C-alpha positions as a Markdown table, in Angstrom:
| # | Residue | x | y | z |
|---|---|---|---|---|
| 1 | Met | 0.0 | 0.0 | 0.0 |
| 2 | Asn | 1.1 | 3.5 | -0.8 |
| 3 | Pro | 2.7 | 5.1 | 2.4 |
| 4 | Val | 0.7 | 8.3 | 2.0 |
| 5 | Arg | -2.6 | 6.4 | 1.7 |
| 6 | Met | -1.6 | 4.2 | 4.7 |
| 7 | Tyr | -1.0 | 7.3 | 6.8 |
| 8 | Thr | -4.2 | 8.9 | 5.7 |
| 9 | Thr | -6.1 | 5.8 | 6.7 |
| 10 | Gln | -4.4 | 5.7 | 10.1 |
| 11 | Val | -5.3 | 9.3 | 11.0 |
| 12 | Cys | -8.9 | 9.0 | 9.8 |
| 13 | Pro | -10.9 | 8.0 | 12.9 |
| 14 | Tyr | -14.1 | 7.1 | 10.9 |
| 15 | Cys | -12.1 | 4.8 | 8.7 |
| 16 | Ile | -10.8 | 2.9 | 11.7 |
| 17 | Arg | -14.3 | 2.5 | 13.1 |
| 18 | Ala | -15.7 | 1.6 | 9.7 |
| 19 | Lys | -13.1 | -1.1 | 9.3 |
| 20 | Gln | -14.1 | -2.6 | 12.6 |
| 21 | Leu | -17.8 | -2.5 | 11.7 |
| 22 | Leu | -17.1 | -3.9 | 8.2 |
| 23 | Gln | -15.8 | -7.0 | 10.0 |
| 24 | Thr | -19.3 | -7.6 | 11.4 |
| 25 | Lys | -22.4 | -8.7 | 9.6 |
| 26 | Asp | -23.8 | -5.1 | 9.6 |
| 27 | Arg | -25.1 | -3.7 | 6.4 |
| 28 | Ile | -22.9 | -1.0 | 4.7 |
| 29 | Ile | -25.8 | 1.4 | 4.8 |
| 30 | Asp | -26.0 | 1.0 | 8.6 |
| 31 | Ile | -22.2 | 1.3 | 9.0 |
| 32 | Ala | -22.2 | 4.5 | 7.0 |
| 33 | Gly | -24.7 | 6.0 | 9.4 |
| 34 | Asn | -22.8 | 4.7 | 12.4 |
| 35 | Val | -19.7 | 6.6 | 11.3 |
| 36 | Gly | -21.5 | 9.8 | 10.5 |
| 37 | Phe | -22.5 | 9.6 | 6.8 |
| 38 | Glu | -26.0 | 10.2 | 5.8 |
| 39 | Asn | -25.3 | 8.9 | 2.3 |
| 40 | Ser | -23.9 | 5.3 | 2.0 |
| 41 | Lys | -22.8 | 5.9 | -1.6 |
| 42 | Tyr | -20.7 | 8.9 | -0.6 |
| 43 | Phe | -19.4 | 6.9 | 2.4 |
| 44 | Ser | -18.2 | 4.2 | -0.1 |
| 45 | Gln | -16.5 | 6.8 | -2.3 |
| 46 | Val | -14.7 | 8.4 | 0.6 |
| 47 | Phe | -13.8 | 5.0 | 2.1 |
| 48 | Lys | -12.2 | 3.9 | -1.2 |
| 49 | Arg | -10.4 | 7.2 | -1.6 |
| 50 | Arg | -8.9 | 6.7 | 2.0 |
| 51 | Thr | -8.2 | 3.0 | 1.9 |
| 52 | Gly | -7.8 | 2.0 | -1.7 |
| 53 | Met | -10.8 | -0.4 | -1.7 |
| 54 | Thr | -14.5 | -0.2 | -1.4 |
| 55 | Pro | -16.3 | -1.2 | 1.7 |
| 56 | Gln | -17.6 | -4.3 | -0.2 |
| 57 | Glu | -14.0 | -5.2 | -1.2 |
| 58 | Tyr | -12.8 | -4.7 | 2.4 |
| 59 | Thr | -15.6 | -7.0 | 3.6 |
| 60 | Val | -14.8 | -9.7 | 1.1 |
| 61 | Gln | -11.1 | -9.5 | 2.1 |
| 62 | Ala | -12.1 | -9.9 | 5.8 |
| 63 | Leu | -14.3 | -12.9 | 4.9 |
| 64 | Lys | -11.4 | -14.6 | 3.1 |
| 65 | Ser | -9.1 | -14.0 | 6.1 |
| 66 | Gly | -11.7 | -15.2 | 8.6 |
| 67 | Asp | -12.1 | -11.8 | 10.3 |
| 68 | Ile | -15.9 | -11.6 | 10.0 |
| 69 | Arg | -17.6 | -12.0 | 13.3 |
């Protein structure tokens, strides 16, 4: 991962919380609201800009690694 992108993700509090919630079975629309976004599509765009992957891609990766609770 690009060091600048990694740094941006680390200092982004909502990204940290979103990543935690994406490892649960919560719906993305609910996660978006829980981290302060009224629009889940915009949340997905911002999440991808900050992390390099969409919330869906992050969830699939967590499923493959066995992190989904």
